C-alpha positions as CSV (number, residue, x, y, z in Angstrom):
1,M,-63.0,-54.6,40.8
2,G,-61.1,-52.4,43.3
3,Q,-60.1,-55.2,45.6
4,K,-56.7,-54.4,47.1
5,V,-54.4,-56.6,49.0
6,H,-52.1,-55.6,51.9
7,P,-48.6,-55.0,50.5
8,Y,-46.9,-56.3,53.6
9,G,-49.0,-59.5,53.8
10,F,-48.7,-60.0,50.1
11,R,-44.9,-60.3,50.4
12,L,-44.8,-62.1,53.8
13,G,-42.3,-64.9,53.8
14,F,-40.9,-63.8,50.4
15,N,-39.0,-60.6,51.1
16,K,-40.8,-59.4,54.4
17,P,-40.4,-61.1,57.8
18,W,-43.1,-61.8,60.4
19,R,-43.6,-59.2,63.0
20,S,-44.6,-61.8,65.6
21,R,-42.1,-64.7,65.8
22,W,-43.2,-67.5,68.2
23,F,-44.6,-71.0,68.2
24,A,-47.2,-72.4,70.6
25,K,-48.7,-75.9,70.7
26,H,-51.4,-74.9,73.2
27,G,-53.0,-71.5,74.0
28,Y,-52.4,-70.0,70.6
29,S,-55.5,-67.7,70.8
30,R,-54.4,-66.4,74.3
31,L,-51.0,-65.4,73.0
32,L,-52.3,-63.9,69.9
33,Q,-54.7,-61.7,71.9
34,E,-51.8,-60.8,74.2
35,D,-49.8,-59.6,71.1
36,V,-52.7,-57.4,69.9
37,E,-53.3,-55.8,73.3
38,L,-49.6,-55.3,73.8
39,R,-49.2,-53.4,70.4
40,R,-52.3,-51.3,71.1
41,N,-51.2,-50.3,74.6
42,L,-47.7,-49.4,73.5
43,T,-48.9,-47.4,70.5
44,A,-51.2,-45.4,72.8
45,R,-48.6,-44.9,75.5
46,L,-45.8,-44.0,73.2
47,Q,-47.8,-41.8,70.8
48,S,-45.5,-38.8,71.1
49,A,-42.3,-41.0,70.5
50,G,-43.1,-41.6,66.7
51,V,-43.3,-45.4,66.8
52,S,-43.0,-47.0,63.4
53,S,-43.4,-50.7,64.2
54,I,-43.5,-53.2,67.1
55,E,-42.1,-56.7,66.8
56,V,-42.6,-59.5,69.4
57,D,-40.5,-62.6,70.0
58,R,-41.2,-65.2,72.5
59,P,-38.1,-67.4,73.1
60,G,-39.2,-70.0,75.8
61,N,-41.0,-68.2,78.6
62,K,-39.5,-64.8,77.9
63,L,-40.9,-61.9,75.9
64,R,-38.7,-59.7,73.8
65,V,-40.2,-56.5,72.3
66,T,-38.4,-54.6,69.5
67,I,-39.7,-50.9,69.0
68,R,-38.6,-48.9,66.0
69,T,-39.0,-45.3,66.7
70,S,-37.8,-41.9,65.5
71,R,-37.4,-40.5,69.0
72,P,-35.6,-43.1,71.1
73,G,-34.8,-40.6,73.9
74,I,-38.5,-40.3,74.8
75,I,-38.8,-44.0,75.4
76,I,-35.5,-44.4,77.2
77,G,-35.9,-41.4,79.4
78,R,-33.2,-39.8,81.7
79,K,-30.6,-42.6,82.6
80,G,-33.1,-45.2,81.3
81,A,-35.8,-44.5,83.9
82,E,-38.7,-44.6,81.5
83,I,-37.7,-47.9,79.8
84,E,-37.2,-49.6,83.1
85,K,-40.7,-48.5,84.2
86,L,-42.1,-49.8,80.9
87,K,-40.4,-53.1,81.4
88,Q,-41.8,-53.6,84.8
89,D,-45.3,-52.7,83.7
90,L,-45.2,-55.3,80.8
91,A,-43.8,-58.0,83.1
92,K,-46.6,-57.4,85.6
93,K,-49.2,-57.8,82.8
94,T,-47.8,-60.8,80.9
95,H,-46.1,-62.6,83.9
96,R,-42.9,-63.1,81.8
97,E,-39.4,-61.9,81.8
98,V,-39.4,-58.9,79.4
99,F,-36.6,-57.5,77.3
100,I,-37.1,-54.3,75.3
101,D,-34.9,-53.4,72.3
102,I,-35.0,-49.8,70.9
103,Q,-34.1,-49.2,67.2
104,E,-33.9,-45.7,65.8
105,V,-35.4,-44.8,62.5
106,Q,-32.8,-42.8,60.6
107,K,-35.1,-41.0,58.2
108,A,-38.6,-40.4,59.5
109,E,-39.5,-38.7,56.3
110,L,-39.0,-42.1,54.4
111,D,-41.1,-44.2,56.8
112,A,-44.6,-44.9,55.6
113,Q,-46.2,-45.2,59.0
114,L,-44.6,-42.0,60.4
115,I,-45.7,-40.1,57.2
116,S,-49.3,-41.2,57.7
117,E,-49.2,-40.2,61.4
118,S,-47.8,-36.9,60.5
119,I,-50.6,-36.2,58.0
120,A,-53.2,-37.4,60.5
121,L,-51.8,-34.9,63.1
122,Q,-52.1,-32.1,60.6
123,L,-55.7,-33.0,59.6
124,E,-56.7,-32.9,63.3
125,K,-55.3,-29.4,63.5
126,R,-57.5,-28.3,60.6
127,V,-54.7,-28.1,58.0
128,A,-55.9,-28.4,54.4
129,F,-55.5,-32.0,53.3
130,R,-54.1,-31.3,49.9
131,R,-51.4,-29.1,51.4
132,A,-50.5,-31.8,53.9
133,M,-50.4,-34.6,51.3
134,R,-48.3,-32.5,48.8
135,K,-45.9,-31.5,51.6
136,A,-45.4,-35.2,52.7
137,V,-44.8,-36.3,49.0
138,D,-42.3,-33.6,48.2
139,T,-40.4,-34.1,51.5
140,A,-40.0,-37.8,50.9
141,M,-38.7,-37.4,47.4
142,R,-36.3,-34.7,48.5
143,F,-34.8,-36.7,51.4
144,A,-34.2,-39.8,49.2
145,T,-30.4,-39.4,48.8
146,G,-27.4,-41.7,49.4
147,P,-28.3,-45.0,51.0
148,F,-31.9,-43.9,51.6
149,V,-33.9,-44.8,48.5
150,C,-37.4,-43.6,47.5
151,K,-38.3,-44.4,43.9
152,G,-42.0,-43.5,44.4
153,I,-44.6,-42.5,47.0
154,K,-48.4,-42.5,47.1
155,V,-50.6,-41.0,49.7
156,R,-54.3,-41.5,49.9
157,V,-56.8,-39.9,52.2
158,S,-60.5,-41.0,52.5
159,G,-63.5,-39.7,54.4
160,R,-65.3,-36.4,54.9
161,L,-62.7,-34.2,53.5
162,N,-63.1,-30.4,54.4
163,G,-66.3,-31.4,56.2
164,A,-68.2,-32.5,53.1
165,E,-71.3,-34.5,53.7
166,I,-70.4,-37.1,51.1
167,A,-67.2,-38.9,51.7
168,R,-64.6,-39.2,49.0
169,S,-61.0,-40.2,48.4
170,E,-58.1,-38.1,47.2
171,W,-54.6,-39.3,46.4
172,Y,-51.2,-38.1,45.2
173,L,-48.6,-40.3,43.4
174,Q,-45.1,-39.3,42.5
175,G,-42.6,-41.7,41.0
176,Q,-43.3,-45.4,40.3
177,L,-45.2,-47.9,42.6
178,P,-45.2,-51.5,41.3
179,L,-47.7,-53.1,43.6
180,H,-47.9,-56.4,41.7
181,T,-44.1,-57.0,41.7
182,L,-43.2,-59.4,44.5
183,R,-39.5,-58.5,44.6
184,A,-40.4,-54.8,45.1
185,D,-39.7,-53.5,48.6
186,I,-42.8,-51.5,49.5
187,D,-43.3,-49.9,52.8
188,Y,-47.0,-49.4,53.9
189,G,-48.5,-47.4,56.7
190,F,-52.1,-46.6,57.8
191,T,-53.4,-44.1,60.4
192,E,-56.8,-42.7,61.3
193,A,-57.4,-39.0,62.0
194,H,-60.3,-38.3,64.4
195,T,-61.7,-35.0,63.3
196,T,-64.9,-33.2,64.4
197,Y,-66.7,-34.3,61.2
198,G,-65.7,-38.0,61.5
199,V,-62.8,-40.3,60.9
200,I,-60.4,-39.8,58.0
201,G,-58.2,-42.7,57.0
202,I,-54.6,-42.1,55.7
203,K,-52.7,-44.7,53.6
204,T,-49.1,-44.4,52.5
205,W,-47.0,-46.5,50.1
206,I,-43.3,-46.0,49.5
207,Y,-41.4,-47.9,46.9
208,K,-37.7,-48.4,47.9
209,G,-36.5,-50.4,45.0
210,D,-36.2,-54.2,44.3
211,I,-34.8,-56.9,46.5
212,L,-32.9,-59.1,44.1
213,D,-31.2,-61.1,46.7
214,L,-34.1,-63.0,48.4
215,S,-31.8,-64.2,51.3
216,K,-31.9,-60.6,52.7
217,R,-34.8,-59.2,54.5
218,R,-35.0,-55.4,54.6
219,V,-36.3,-54.2,57.9
220,G,-34.9,-50.7,58.6
221,G,-31.6,-51.5,56.9
222,M,-31.2,-54.9,58.8
223,T,-30.9,-58.2,57.2
224,D,-32.5,-61.3,58.4
225,P,-31.5,-64.6,56.9
226,E,-34.3,-66.9,55.7
227,P,-34.8,-69.9,58.1
228,R,-34.1,-73.2,56.4
229,R,-34.9,-76.8,57.6
230,E,-32.0,-79.1,58.1
231,P,-31.8,-82.2,55.9
232,R,-33.4,-85.2,57.7
233,G,-31.5,-88.4,57.7
234,R,-32.9,-92.0,57.7
235,D,-35.0,-92.2,60.9
236,R,-36.3,-95.3,62.7
237,R,-39.4,-95.6,60.6
238,D,-37.4,-95.9,57.4
239,R,-35.2,-98.6,58.9
240,D,-38.2,-100.6,60.2
241,R,-39.9,-100.5,56.8
242,D,-36.8,-101.7,55.0
243,R,-36.4,-104.5,57.6
244,D,-40.0,-105.7,57.1
245,R,-39.6,-105.7,53.3
246,G,-36.6,-108.0,53.5
247,G,-33.8,-105.4,53.8
248,R,-32.8,-102.4,52.0
249,P,-32.5,-103.1,48.2
250,P,-29.0,-102.7,46.9
251,E,-28.1,-99.6,45.2
252,R,-27.7,-99.8,41.4
253,T,-24.2,-99.1,40.0
254,Y,-23.6,-97.9,36.5
255,E,-20.4,-98.4,34.6
256,A,-19.1,-95.4,32.9
257,L,-18.8,-95.8,29.1
258,P,-15.3,-95.4,27.6
259,V,-14.7,-92.1,26.0
260,V,-13.3,-92.3,22.5
261,A,-11.3,-89.3,21.4
262,A,-12.5,-88.0,18.0
263,A,-10.0,-88.0,15.1
264,E,-8.7,-84.6,14.2
265,P,-9.8,-83.6,10.7
266,T,-7.1,-83.0,8.1
267,G,-7.2,-80.6,5.2
268,P,-9.7,-77.9,4.6
269,A,-13.1,-78.1,6.4
270,R,-16.0,-79.2,4.3
271,Q,-19.7,-79.4,5.2
272,V,-21.4,-82.7,4.4
273,P,-24.8,-82.3,2.8
274,P,-27.6,-83.8,4.9
275,V,-29.0,-87.2,3.6
276,D,-32.2,-87.6,5.5
277,L,-33.6,-84.2,4.7
278,P,-36.3,-84.0,1.9
279,R,-35.1,-82.4,-1.3
280,P,-37.2,-79.9,-3.3
281,A,-39.1,-80.9,-6.3
282,V,-37.5,-80.3,-9.8
283,R,-39.3,-77.7,-11.7
284,T,-40.1,-78.1,-15.5
285,T,-38.4,-76.0,-18.0
286,A,-41.7,-74.9,-19.7
287,P,-42.4,-71.2,-19.2
288,I,-45.2,-70.2,-16.9
289,L,-47.9,-68.4,-18.9
290,P,-49.8,-65.5,-17.4
291,P,-53.4,-66.1,-16.6
292,L,-54.7,-63.7,-19.3
293,M,-53.0,-65.4,-22.2
294,S,-54.6,-68.4,-24.1
295,P,-53.2,-71.8,-23.2
296,Q,-50.6,-73.3,-25.5
297,Q,-51.9,-75.4,-28.5
298,P,-50.9,-79.1,-28.5
299,S,-48.1,-80.2,-30.9
300,W,-50.5,-82.2,-33.3
301,K,-52.6,-79.2,-34.1
302,A,-49.5,-77.2,-35.1
303,E,-48.3,-80.0,-37.4
304,A,-51.7,-80.3,-39.1
305,R,-51.7,-76.5,-39.7
306,Q,-48.3,-76.7,-41.3
307,E,-49.3,-79.5,-43.7
308,A,-52.5,-77.7,-44.8
309,E,-50.4,-74.6,-45.7
310,A,-47.8,-76.6,-47.6
311,A,-50.3,-78.5,-49.8
312,P,-51.7,-76.8,-53.1
313,A,-55.3,-75.6,-53.0
314,E,-57.7,-77.7,-55.3
315,T,-59.7,-75.7,-58.0
316,V,-63.4,-76.2,-58.0
317,T,-65.5,-75.1,-61.2
318,P,-68.8,-73.4,-60.8
319,A,-70.6,-76.0,-63.0
320,E,-69.6,-78.8,-60.7
321,T,-70.9,-77.2,-57.7
322,V,-74.3,-78.5,-56.4
323,T,-76.5,-76.7,-54.0
324,P,-77.8,-78.7,-51.1
325,T,-81.4,-77.7,-52.0
326,E,-81.2,-79.3,-55.4
327,T,-79.9,-82.6,-54.3
328,A,-82.2,-82.8,-51.3
329,T,-85.7,-82.4,-52.8
330,P,-86.7,-82.0,-56.5
331,A,-89.0,-79.1,-57.7
332,P,-92.8,-80.1,-57.8
333,T,-94.3,-80.6,-61.4
334,P,-97.5,-78.6,-62.3
335,A,-100.8,-80.6,-62.6
336,E,-102.4,-81.3,-66.0
337,G,-105.6,-79.4,-65.4
338,E,-103.8,-76.3,-64.2
339,G,-101.6,-76.4,-67.5
340,E,-104.6,-76.4,-69.8
341,K,-106.2,-73.5,-68.0
342,S,-103.0,-71.4,-68.3
């Protein structure tokens, strides 16, 4: 539980572009380390310029660096003196021809990285962390007008807040923030504030709506088409394989069946009953008796009862009646000796 995934890496290649675009067959680790050091040095050198992101391209033996910043005048300098000096320093370190592109961030209040850096700067100046977080959230929701969209923002700070000995986390959320939705355009920023009590981490999420057209990549309002591979024709290996197998098999041809026009129906439309469907069973006409009533008597019992009622009753005299005890066993006769005594 509690395992989080980076919102930018989670959508990488789906609706977010890579921030380093180059290919190397040899020396990949050296170029990767060069990119990491380049970003670290530029971020430290241009700390006061409000740098949001740094992208690196390596076309051939050249190096193109794209810097998105909220204060382009600080990087360019008077008559371009500062940017020329920066270009010479990078060329001396990388031994390549360097090109630097500067892109201005229109709304710094709606950039996640710049918001986190602003909160970190306030925390280092001993500003209350709740006040700094609430101010950043309210400012972002207030500046979301016109083409600049902000449907939700979340700010989270973690560390020894207010100098407490036990570190904890506090966060504010306003609006909606669908982190599991891939098509959601979520901007993410992270900064560390180095205070006298320790390091405090600041994370910022900004939900800018859904990207329904996946062919567009939103990077500061710019669109980057998705690279697609060209369809490959039949190369030499396919031709050699077909030749070894005795030539390419002929393609199958299929003749189209003639289309017969259906006859137009005449007269009123009628629905033909289905033939193959099962028909319901025919119910008997006998009434269904409730369970509490006695079952119906069979017909032969009713006829016997009617015959018994119609026939006259036979008269039986009392003299003719014989009890079962008289017919079964006769009464015992008294003995001779007993009669004389009596």
